[in-house]
C-alpha positions as CSV (number, residue, x, y, z in Angstrom):
1,M,-47.0,3.3,-39.2
2,T,-49.3,3.5,-42.1
3,G,-52.4,4.5,-40.4
4,S,-54.2,4.7,-37.2
5,I,-57.8,4.5,-35.6
6,R,-59.0,5.6,-32.2
7,I,-60.5,3.7,-29.3
8,I,-64.1,5.0,-29.4
9,G,-65.2,4.4,-25.6
10,G,-64.3,3.8,-22.1
11,R,-61.3,5.1,-20.1
12,F,-58.9,5.2,-23.0
13,R,-61.4,7.0,-25.5
14,G,-59.7,8.8,-28.1
15,K,-56.2,6.9,-27.7
16,K,-54.6,6.3,-31.1
17,I,-54.0,2.7,-32.3
18,S,-51.4,2.2,-35.1
19,V,-52.4,0.2,-38.0
20,P,-49.6,-1.4,-40.0
21,E,-49.9,-2.1,-43.7
22,V,-50.3,-5.9,-43.6
23,E,-52.1,-7.9,-46.3
24,G,-55.6,-8.8,-45.1
25,L,-55.4,-6.5,-42.0
26,R,-58.7,-4.4,-41.9
27,P,-59.6,-3.0,-38.6
28,T,-63.1,-3.1,-37.5
29,P,-64.9,0.3,-38.5
30,N,-65.8,2.7,-35.9
31,R,-69.6,2.2,-36.7
32,V,-69.3,-1.5,-36.3
33,R,-67.2,-1.3,-33.1
34,E,-69.8,1.1,-31.7
35,T,-72.6,-1.2,-32.3
36,L,-70.8,-4.3,-31.1
37,F,-69.9,-2.6,-27.8
38,N,-73.5,-1.3,-27.4
39,W,-74.5,-5.1,-27.6
40,L,-71.8,-6.1,-25.1
41,M,-72.3,-3.1,-22.6
42,H,-73.7,-5.5,-19.8
43,H,-71.1,-8.3,-20.6
44,I,-67.9,-6.4,-20.9
45,T,-67.1,-5.4,-17.4
46,E,-64.6,-8.1,-15.9
47,A,-64.8,-10.3,-19.0
48,R,-61.9,-12.4,-19.8
49,C,-61.4,-11.8,-23.6
50,L,-59.6,-13.2,-26.6
51,D,-58.8,-11.2,-29.6
52,A,-57.9,-13.9,-32.2
53,F,-56.5,-12.8,-35.4
54,A,-55.9,-9.5,-33.6
55,G,-54.3,-7.5,-36.2
56,S,-54.2,-3.9,-34.8
57,G,-55.7,-5.1,-31.5
58,A,-58.7,-2.6,-32.0
59,L,-61.3,-5.0,-30.6
60,G,-59.4,-6.2,-27.7
61,L,-58.2,-2.8,-26.7
62,E,-61.8,-1.5,-27.0
63,A,-62.8,-4.2,-24.6
64,W,-60.0,-3.2,-22.2
65,S,-60.9,0.3,-22.3
66,R,-64.5,-0.5,-21.4
67,G,-63.6,-2.7,-18.3
68,A,-62.6,-6.1,-19.4
69,A,-60.5,-8.0,-16.7
70,E,-57.9,-9.2,-19.2
71,V,-57.4,-9.6,-22.8
72,T,-55.1,-11.9,-24.7
73,F,-54.2,-11.1,-28.3
74,I,-53.2,-13.6,-31.0
75,E,-51.4,-12.5,-34.0
76,Q,-49.3,-14.5,-36.2
77,S,-48.0,-11.9,-38.8
78,P,-44.5,-10.8,-37.6
79,L,-45.2,-7.2,-38.7
80,A,-48.6,-6.9,-37.1
81,Y,-47.2,-8.8,-33.9
82,R,-44.4,-6.2,-33.6
83,N,-46.7,-3.3,-34.1
84,L,-49.3,-4.6,-31.6
85,G,-46.5,-5.2,-29.0
86,Q,-45.5,-1.6,-29.2
87,T,-49.1,-0.6,-28.9
88,L,-49.6,-2.8,-25.7
89,R,-46.5,-1.4,-24.1
90,Q,-48.2,2.0,-24.0
91,F,-50.8,0.5,-21.8
92,N,-48.2,-1.1,-19.3
93,S,-50.6,-3.7,-17.9
94,P,-49.8,-7.4,-17.1
95,K,-53.6,-8.1,-17.9
96,L,-52.8,-7.6,-21.6
97,Q,-51.1,-10.6,-23.1
98,L,-49.8,-10.8,-26.7
99,L,-49.0,-14.2,-28.3
100,Q,-47.5,-14.9,-31.7
101,T,-49.1,-18.1,-32.6
102,D,-51.6,-19.7,-35.0
103,A,-55.2,-18.6,-33.7
104,Y,-56.8,-21.8,-35.2
105,Q,-54.4,-24.0,-33.1
106,Y,-54.9,-22.1,-30.1
107,L,-58.6,-22.1,-30.2
108,Q,-58.7,-25.8,-30.2
109,N,-55.9,-26.9,-28.0
110,Q,-56.6,-24.7,-24.9
111,A,-58.8,-25.5,-22.0
112,P,-61.9,-23.1,-21.7
113,K,-60.8,-19.9,-20.0
114,Y,-62.4,-17.1,-22.0
115,N,-66.0,-15.8,-21.7
116,L,-65.7,-13.4,-24.6
117,I,-63.9,-14.1,-28.0
118,F,-63.4,-11.7,-30.9
119,L,-63.1,-13.8,-34.1
120,D,-62.2,-11.6,-37.1
121,P,-59.9,-13.7,-39.4
122,P,-58.6,-12.4,-42.8
123,F,-61.5,-12.7,-45.3
124,A,-59.2,-14.1,-48.1
125,Q,-58.4,-17.1,-46.0
126,T,-60.5,-20.1,-44.8
127,H,-60.1,-19.9,-41.2
128,L,-63.5,-19.2,-40.0
129,P,-65.3,-22.6,-40.6
130,A,-62.5,-24.4,-38.9
131,C,-62.4,-22.1,-36.0
132,L,-66.1,-22.4,-35.4
133,Q,-66.0,-26.2,-35.5
134,N,-63.8,-26.8,-32.5
135,M,-63.5,-23.8,-30.1
136,K,-62.5,-25.1,-26.8
137,V,-61.3,-22.0,-25.3
138,L,-64.8,-20.5,-24.9
139,E,-66.6,-21.2,-21.8
140,P,-70.3,-22.6,-22.4
141,G,-72.5,-19.6,-22.1
142,G,-69.7,-17.5,-23.3
143,L,-70.0,-14.9,-26.1
144,L,-68.3,-15.0,-29.5
145,Y,-68.2,-12.1,-32.0
146,V,-67.7,-13.1,-35.6
147,E,-66.8,-10.7,-38.5
148,S,-66.8,-12.3,-42.0
149,E,-67.2,-11.6,-45.6
150,T,-70.4,-13.7,-45.8
151,P,-72.8,-14.7,-43.1
152,P,-71.1,-17.3,-40.9
153,Q,-72.6,-20.9,-41.0
154,L,-73.0,-21.8,-37.3
155,D,-74.2,-25.1,-35.9
156,E,-77.5,-24.1,-34.2
157,A,-77.0,-27.0,-31.6
158,L,-73.7,-25.3,-30.4
159,W,-74.5,-21.5,-31.0
160,Q,-77.4,-19.1,-30.4
161,T,-77.6,-16.1,-32.4
162,I,-77.9,-13.0,-30.1
163,R,-77.5,-10.2,-32.8
164,S,-76.3,-9.9,-36.2
165,K,-76.0,-7.1,-38.9
166,K,-74.3,-6.1,-42.1
167,A,-72.3,-3.0,-42.7
168,G,-71.1,-2.6,-46.4
169,Q,-69.1,-5.7,-47.1
170,V,-68.9,-6.9,-43.6
171,H,-71.3,-9.4,-42.0
172,Y,-70.9,-9.4,-38.2
173,G,-72.7,-10.9,-35.3
174,L,-72.7,-11.9,-31.5
175,Y,-73.4,-15.5,-30.6
176,K,-73.7,-17.4,-27.4
177,K,-72.0,-20.8,-26.9
178,T,-74.6,-23.5,-25.7
179,D,-73.7,-26.5,-23.5
180,G,-72.6,-28.4,-26.6
181,K,-69.2,-30.0,-26.8
182,P,-67.0,-28.0,-29.3
């Protein structure tokens, strides 16, 4: 373990999450997580969540701590996947699922089953625009959290901006999926 962060709210508040040293992995800062979960306070209970590009799993575990019904974590990096697997075993719940697969492929090839998705891909890669174009796993009316290096370009016919902010070099926002197709 090269570092750790803590869950900041809910029933597992204060629990440490290990953060491995993986290129491009940067856990969402406490200040940003606190703001995000203040935005989500009326939506998180019983939510079916997907933490795409999970990394340390901080966003999904924060959601779980605050009452989400289930969380699926997607991580492709072998090191981050192993680390997150060890972390999830500490929670001992079948409602926490970890998949080692390509998040982009998963987002476009699955039937809608989530009502909240955390999308925080590595900044140095160009996953975000492709992920936003064809996100089939999020139900219409579902919420999408995006964290990026630059403000995301979202199709206004498909996405309604709920809230957005910037903290340091990170742009982050919460968006609602309209009844449009993707």
